[in-house]
N, C-alpha and C positions, 0 to 999 in steps of 0.2 A: 500367668494368664489363665491357666486352668482353674486355679483357686478363685480368681475373680469371677469366672463364669459360674462356678458352683455357688458362690456367695450370692450372686444375682438371682439364681434360680431359687435359692432358699428364701430370699426376701419376697418372691412373688407367691401369693396364695395359690395353693394347688388348684383351686377352682378356676383361677384365671387361665391356667395352662389348658384346662379342658373346655373352657367356655367358648373358645373360637370354633364355632361349629358351622358347617355348611349344610344345614338341614334342608332336605328336598321339599318341594311342594307336596301337599298331602291330600288324601281323600278322606271324607268323613267316615266315622264309624257308623255303619248303617243299621246295626242291631246291637243292643246293649246286653250281650251275653258272651260266653267264652268263644263262641263261633265268630261273633263280630270282632272280638279282639284279635283272634288269629288272622282273620281276613284283613283287618286293618294293618297288621304287621306285614303281611305278605304283599299287599298292594302298594306299599310305600317302601322306598329303598333306604330304610334307616341304617345309619352307620354306628349309632351309639345309643345308649340308654338315655342320654341327655336329650337327643333329638326326639326320641320316642315320647318322652314325658312332655316336652314342649309342644308336641303336636296333638296331644290328647285334647278332647273338647273342653271348653272352659268350665262347664258345669261339673265335669269329672275332677278336674284339678281343684275345684272349690270344695267338693264334698270330701273332706279329709280329716284325719286325726294324726297324732304323733305319739310314738312310744319311746320313752327314755330308757326302758329296759326291755329285754326280749328273752323269751324261752324258746324261740324258734331257731331255724338255721340261718337267720340273718341277725347280725349284731346290731346293737343300739346303744346310745349314750345320750346324755343331756346335751352334749355339744353337737353330735350328729345323730339325731333320733331316727328311728325307723318310721317312715311315713306310710300311711295307708290312704289310698285314694279309691274312689269307686263311683259306679254309676248311681245317680241319686235314687233310682227305683230299685236298687239292690241286685242288679243283674250280674255284676262282677265287682271284685275288690282286688287291688294290687298293692304290693308293698315293696319298698326299696329303702336303702340307707344312703349315707352321704360321704364316707371316707374310705379310700382304698385299703386301709389297714383293717377294716371291719369284715367279719365273716359274711359271705354272701353279697359283697359289694358289686360284683359283676352280674348279678341276677335280679330279676323282678319276679317275685312270687305272685301267683294269681289263683284265686278261687272264684268260680263263676258258674252260672247256670248253663246247661247244655239243653236248649229247647228243641234240638233235633231228636232228643231222646224221648221215648214215650213209656212211662211218664218222665217229665223233666227231672234232671238230677244235677247235683253239684259235681263239678269236675275241677281238678287242679291242673296247673300248667306253670312252666318256668320259661321266662325269656332270658337267654344268656348272651352276653356280649363277649365275643372272642374274635380276634384278628380283624377288627374293623367291620364286623357284621353282627347282626342279631339273629338268633335262632329261636324257634318256638317248639317246646316239647309239652305234649298234653298227657294227662294221666300219669304223672310222675310218681313212681312207687314210693320214693322217700317221703313224700308229703303225707302219705297215709300213716306214717309213724306218729304224727300228731293228730291229724284230722280224721283218722279212723277209716273204716270200710264197712258200710258206705261212707263216702266223704260227707262231712258237714262243716260249716264254719265254726270258729271258736270265738266266743266273746263273753265278757264278764257281765254280771248282773247289775242292773240299776240299783243304787246310784254310785257304785264304786267300780273303778276299772284299774286294778293294780298294774303298775308299770307304764301306764299311759299318762301323758300330760292331761290335766283335767281329771285326775283320778278321783277327786272328791267332787262329785256332782257337776262335772264339766265346768268347774269354777276356778279361775285364775285371778285372784282378787287384786284390786287396786291397792297397792301398798300403803297409800295415804288414807284409804277409806275403809277397807275391809267389809264392804257391803252394808255400811250403816244407813245408806239411803234405801235399803230394801225394807218392805213392809214385814218381811219375815225375820229380820235381824234379831229382834227381841225373842221371838219364839224359838228360833233354831240355833242361835249362837249364844245369847245370854241365858235363855231358858226360863224366863219369868213372865211370859206373856200369854201362856196357853192354859196351863193348869197350875194349881198350887203345888209347889215342890217339884215341878216338872224339870227333868234334866234337859239340857239343850240337845238338839238332834245331832249336832256335830261335837266331837270331842276336841280337846285342846290339841291332840295329836293330828286330827283331821285338819284343823285350821292351820297349824304349823306346816303340814305337808302342802296345803294349797298355797300358802305364802311362799314356800321354798320353790315350788314348781312355777309359780308366777314369775319369780325373779329369774329362774333358769330359762323359762320360755321367752321372756322379753329379750334376754341376751341372745338366745338362739335366733329369734326372728330378725334382730338387727343385722345378724350376719347372713341370714338366709337370702336376703334380697340380692346378694352378690354371689351366691353359690350356684354352680352350673346345674344342679338338679332342683334344689328347693326353690330357686328363683322362679321356676316355671309355675310353681304353686302360688308364690307371692303375687304373680300377675293376676291371679283370680282371688283377690282378697278384698274385704271391705276396708278401705283405707281409713275409715273413721273408728275402727275397732282395733285398739292397740294389741289385743291378744287373739285376733282372728286365727282360727275359726271358733275359739272358745268365747266365753263370756267373762267379764270382770265384775258385772253387776250380780250380786248374790241372788240365786234362785230366780233369775229372769225368766219370764214366761215366753220369751221369743225362742222357740225351739230351733231357729236357724243357727243359733250359737250354742247348740248342745250336741256336738259332733259324736261323742261316744254313745249318747242315748240314741241319736238318729241312726247310726250305723247298726247298733244292736237291734233296733226296731225293724229296720229294713231286712236284716238277716233273718229275723224271726218271721216276718211276713212271708218271705220266700220259702223258708223251711215249712211253714204251715201249708203253703200251696203244694209243695212236693209231696208231703206225707198225705195230705188230703186226697190228691189224685191217685196215689199208690193204693191207699186203703180202698178207695172207691172202685178200683179195678180188681181188687183181690177176690177170688172166687169164694173163699170161706166167708168173708164179710158179706158178700151179696147173698149168700145162702142163709145167713143168720143176722141180717142187718137190724131187723126189728128186735130180736133178742138182745143184741149188743146195745142198741140205743135205750131199750127199756132198762136193762141192767145198770147202765151207766147213769141214766137221767132220772129214774123213777123210784129210787130206793127210799124216798121220804114221803111218798103219798099215803102210805098206810094201807094201800089196796093190793099190794103186790109182794108182801114179805115171803109168802110161801113160794111164789113163782121165782122170786129172786134166788132162793136157795137152790131151786132146780137149775137155774141158769148158771149159778156159780159152780155147781157140780159139773155141768156140761163143759164150761170153759176150763175148769181145772183138769178134767179128763183129757181134753184136747192138749192142754199145756204139758201135761205129764207125758203124753205120747210123743209130742214134738221135742221136748227138752229133757225128758227122762228124769225130771225132779218135780216135786210138788210146786204148784204155782205160789210164788211169794205173795203174802198179803200186805196191803198197805192200809193203815188205819188212821183216820183222823176224827175230829169231833163230830163229823156229820154222819159217819157210818162205820160199822164194825166189820163189814165184810167186803167193802169196796176195794177193788184192786185194778190198777191200770195195766198190769202185766199181760192181760189178755190182748192188749193192743199188739203185743209182739207176735200174736198169731196171725195178724193181718198184714204182714209184710213190713212192719216197722222194727228196725233194729233198736235194742234198748238204748244205745248211746245217742240215737237221733232225737230223743225226746227232750233234749236240752242242748243249748249251745255252750253250756258251761264246761270248763276244763278241769283238770285234775285237782288243782288247788281249791276249786269251788265245789267239789263233789259233795261235801257235807251240807251244802246249801239245799240239797234235795231233801234232806230230813228236817229242814226247818219249816216253821208254819208259814212264814211270809214268802210264799212261792209265786206271787202274782206279778213280780217285776219283769220288765222287758228283758228278753233273751233268757228268761228263766224257765223253769220246768212247766208250771201249769199254764203259762201264757200259750205255749204250743199245744198242750193237751186239750185244754178247754176250748180253744178256738177251733181246733179240728173237729171235736165232738159236736160243737154247736153248728158248724157248717154241715156236717153229715146229717144232723137232725133236721135242719132247715130243708136240705135237699129231699129228705124223705117226706116231710110234711107237704112239700110242693107237689107231690104226686097225689095227694088227697083231693077229692072234689070240693070239700068245704075248707080248704086250706086257710081261707080268710079268717076263720075263727081262731087260728093259732098263730098267725103271722101278722106283722104290721109292716107296712111299706114306708120307706123314707126315713127321716131322722128319728132316732130312738131317744135321744137325750133332750130334755127340756133345757132352756126355753126355745131352742132353735127348731122350728117346724119347717123351714124352707131354706134353700141354699142362699138366697139373697140376704136373709136376716143373719145367717151364720157368717157370711163374708163381711158384713158390715159391723157386726157386734162381737164376733168371737174373740176370746183372748189370744187366739192363734193368728189374729189378723196380720201381725207384723211378719210372721213366718210365711203366711200365704203370699205376701207381697215381697218376700225376700228375692233379691236379684238372682240367687243361685238355686235355692231349694224350693221356691214356691210352686214350681210347675208340678212336681210330684205330689206335693201336699194337696194341690187343687184337684188333681186327678183322683186322689183317694177320697176327698170330700164329695166329689161328683158321684163316685161309686157308692158312697155311704147314703147319700140322699136318693139315689136311684135303686138302692138295694132293699132287702127285707130283713126283719129281725123277728125272733120268737117273742110273741107277746105273752104267751102262757107262762106263768111263774108261780112258784110256791114259797117265795122268800117272805120273811116277816113283814116287809114293807109293801108286799103285793096287795092289789085290790082283791075284793071277793070275786070279781069277774075273772081276773087273771088266775086265781087259785082254782076256780071251777074249770076253766079251760085247761089248766095243767092236769087236773085229775082226769078229764075226758081224753086228753092226749095220751096219758100214760095207760089208760084203760084200753085204748085202741092199739097201742104198741104191744101191750100184753096179749091181747087177743090174737094178733098176727104172730106174735112170738110163740104162742102155744101151738099154732099150726106148724111153724118151722120145727119146733122140737118134736112134735108128733111124727113129722115126715122123716126124722133122722133115724135111720136104722142102726141098731146096735152092732151090726156086722160091718158097717161102713168104716173103713180106716181112712181118715182124712189126712193124717200125718204119718209118714213112715220114718221111723228113726234110722239113723245111719247104722249099718252093720258094724259090729266090733270084731275085729280080727287081731291076732297076735303076730307081730313080725319079729324077726331075730333081734336080740338085745344089742343095741348100738353102744359101743364102749364110750363114745363121746357123751352119752347121756349122763355118765358119772359126773361130768363137770356141772351139770344142772343140779344133780342130787346134792352135791357138796353144800350148796346154799339153801335150796328150796325144799329138800326132803331128807334132811339129816337128823330129824328127831329132836332138834334143839330149837330153842326160842331165839331166832335170829331176826335181823332186820328184813330179810327177804321174805316174800309172801310164801307161806306153806303151800306147796303144790305136790300132789301125789304122783311124782314122776316114776316111781317104782312099779306102779300097777296100771297097765294099759286100760283095763276096764274102768277103774275109778277115774283115771285120767281123762278118758273120753267123755264121761259124764261131766266131770269137773270142767273140762276145757270148753264144752259147748255152752256152758252158762257163766263161766268166769269172765268178768269184764276188767280189762286192764285199767288201773286208776289213772293212767296217763292218756287214756282215750284211744288206744291202739286197737280196740275191738276185743274179741274173746282170746283165749289162751293161744289158739292155733294161729290167729292173725298176728298176735304179739310175738310169738316164737319165730314165725316165718320172717317177720320184719327184723327182729333184733339179732338174729344169727347171721344175717347177710354180711358178708365181708365188706360190701360197698357202704354199709352204714358208718364204718369207722367209729371213732369215739364221738359221735355227733348227736345222738338222740338225747333226750332231755336230762337224764341224770348223768350224762357225760361219759357213758361207757357202752361199748358193744358187748353183747353176750357171747360166750360166757365170760364173766369177770375173772380177771387174773390169768386167763389162758389165751393162747394164740387163736386167731380167727379160725373158725371151722372150715375145713375143705368142703367142696361141693358134695362129695360122697358122705362126709360126716353129717353135714346138714341134712341131706336127703334121708339118711338113716334115722336121725332124730325125728324128722317130720313124719316119716312113715310109721314110726313107733307111737308117737303121741296122737296121730290122726291118720288112720288108714286111708281116708279119702283125700289126703293131701297130695301135693304134686309128686 
């Protein structure tokens, strides 16, 4: 009899055992940020993650993507992928997976905005299911192991998202067609319709990956409709799209079916807002805003080379005082002395200037940096906004700004809505609302008309020179008012603490004088270490050396961070006293 019961249970899909839910009536999420999610959880008596997901607003369940592989603390597979859902305007994002055997199955990981903070910032949280109830924990320390401190989202660069379904340009091709109905098929897949001897944009490996993912995702989606968690998302699907939320039509212009692009775009928009607000409130920026904008925007006018050298020296001096090293230079084909590192003087942490993760870090050194969720998308947008805000304080601002739509041929909202290639996205059942809000803001906003690009008109170039001349004039006043006796940044004092024996475990790999796979770190010398630790950034996104060491020596980390090990490798976990001794040695201002 017992064997018969066990056999019956094995024949029943595990989802069916969980699907019988008695979900309570719910109240709506009244604000789309981390505060709204927390309130939503507390105001409703959810007993399970399944009920919580089923109760989320339809537009949240529709705004989603899936990961077939994961570097996070939640497992993922092609059969039970890690789903990410979020508020369409980017106020929060949640992830979960689908099988009890997977790591993190009883948790929902969340990153979202906390608009109660001034300025707004990203916050992490975890919803945990235990003993028939859900609990909510905010500012979860373990999350910073990946998301850093300050917290930021992590997302790949367009048009490739490793480990995600739709990793190749959000494309899951029709196995019978492979996108041959696309106008771009010849150009991007065959490679003979754009230039002579032009290679196709997609490699054979890309196409094979997209085909494989398409087959895997179609199999997953057929099962997902009866799954206790994924079925809640299937209820918010376009029934006419066999691979919703992705596209099977190659390079389709309807962004409603480009989930990885959309998620990255919304994360970037919110990150821009956070950093813009923080810089705007920074006292050093406000003291030197004209100098900052002139140095960043006016190095090609030919009227300010000498002053730019003065500003570069000023910012370099500030940087050296704050970080105790020379300001690194970034060089591109536009300028030999341009450096964005002085952004770090105005309350921006180096790792916040990109949403890219460790495996994408070399992308920062590539020329093509304008892609969504990439490096210069964030930097350039912020600088442009700061410049617009400054120009708006000028009495003759109309000479340098243009109101409404910037891109031809759309001069008004009505024309854009009727003729835009994004029309299908605007009319999308799930995602059109946010797109429409952004378009309204665009047509009601302002843009800098002054320009010195090759394609600019003579009037735009003349306005640009006048704009830079004015910034330079105000900048010279700012510099003249700066007293050489004023110390704007005070470096941390360096003191020597007793040598901790546990530090020897760090030296074994990181400071043994040999060429090892471990990053060379001067653990033997507290003075060098302090300077090194202030500027060293973990390649895994954990922040500087002090943040990384503080995180990775925690016993609670267990072997769960990205490379699969707690520090120190090959040794027992550090005791609290050992850990405190190491932290005091490498960073006198630590806990």
